[in-house]
N, C-alpha and C positions, 0 to 999 in steps of 0.2 A: 522497164525494157519492153519494146514492142516487137513481137515475134510474128513472122509470117510462116505458118505451117501449112503444108499442102501435100496432098497425094497427087502424083502426076505419072503420066506414061513416060516411057523411055525417050520419046520424041518431044516431051515438054507440054503435054496437054492435060488439063484437069477435067475435061469433059470431052466426049466425042462430038462429031459433027452434028448429031441430033440433040446435043445437050445432056446426054446420059453419062452417068459415072458409076453405074452398077458394077462395072469391071474392077472398080477399086475397093469393093467391100472387103475389109480386112478379116482374116481368120482370127481365132481367139488369141493366138500368140502376138500377132501384129497389133490387134486391138489393145491388148494389155500394155504393149510397148508405147503405143500412142497415149494411153491413159497416163503413163508415167510422165510423158512430155507435158500433158495437160494439167497435171496436179498443181503446178505453180501459177496457173492462170487465174487472175482475179476478175478480169473483164474481157469479154469478147466484143470486138468491133465488127459489125456485119453490114454488108450491103443487103438490100431487100431480098434479093433472090437467095442468097446464102442463108439468111435468117429463115426464110420460108422453108428451106430444106431442113434446117436444124430444129425448127419449132416442135417437131414431133417428140423430141427428147423430153419435153415438159410433161407429157402425159403417157409415154410408153409404159405399159404395165410391166412391172419388174418381176412379178412372179413367173417362174419358169424360164427366165432369161439367164444367159451365161454370166459368170462373174464379171468379165470385162464389160459386158453391156450394162449391168447394174452399176458398176463403178463409174462408167462414163456418164450415165444418166445423173448420178449423184453429183459428179464434178460439174456438169453443165448446169444443173438446176441451182447449185449453190452460187455460181458466178454471176456477176453483173453482166448485162448485155446492153450495148448501144447499137441501134439499128439506124443506118443512114438511108433515108428514103424521102423522096418528094411526094410520094403517093399514099403512104400509110399515115393514118391519123392516130391509130392506137395499135397496141400489140396485146396478144392474149397471154403472154408469159410473165411470170414473176421476175423481179429484179431487172426489168427491161425498160428502156426509154427510147423514144424516137427523136432523132435529130434530122432536120429537113435539109441540111447541107453539111458537107464535110469541111470542117474548119481545122486546118493543121495546127493553128495556135492553141485551140481548145484541146486537141489530142496531146500536144506537147505538155500542156498544163496537167492533163489527166495522168500522163506518164510520170511527171515530176511529183504528183501528189499521192502516189501509192507505192507500197513496197512490193506488191504482187505484180506479176507480169501481165501485160495485155497481149492479146493476139488479134490479128486482123484476118477476116475471112471474106472471100469474094474476090475474084480476080480483078475486077474493075476498081473496087475500093482499094485493094492492095496496090494497084498501079498508082493511084493518087497518093497513097502514103509513101511509096518509093520515090515518086517525083518530089514530094515535100521533104525528103530526107529523114523520115520518121522511123523507118524500119531498122531495128538494131540487130536482128538475127533472122536467119531463114532456116527452116526445118523442112527439107524436101525429101519426101518418101517416094521413091521411084518404083513403079510397077514394071516388070519386064515384058512390056508389050508395046507395039507401035500402033498408034491410032491413025496417023496420017492427016489429022486435021481436027479442028474443034476449038475449044477455049484454051488459049495458051497461058502459061505461067509467067508473070501476070499478064492479063489482057489489058492492053492500053487503048481499046476501042472506046465507044461512048460510055459514059458513066451510068451506073445503075440508078433507077428511080423508084 
């Protein structure tokens, strides 16, 4: 199953007009809830920008961190990751490969060949997966605030590179 899981504002934005999403940082209770959603993920599919946002989970020091933070780091590190990018030649994280174009047939084969769930991250990449009919489930966590603009859920503008 391919899951699109996203934190969004009440008016449907994943980032504000400046590209910031610090408003969506979860507290420990929400982070623990998200971790439970993530436990079934075997592979993360990322656009370049989302991958670059998430890459810090590879090396974040776990000492002194909250239990939800430590749990998420372990979940993320253990999962496979596929980064769709026309500009990245290599990636610094384990269990990660780069694909230079999004191939819906290859994603369908990946879905069929695993018992674990896949998740897709990055509004532009998710839009392509929706257009190809690949997304099986949406997990939308809505923050009670209005941003008034930014990156929408999902963004169907130009693809990530």
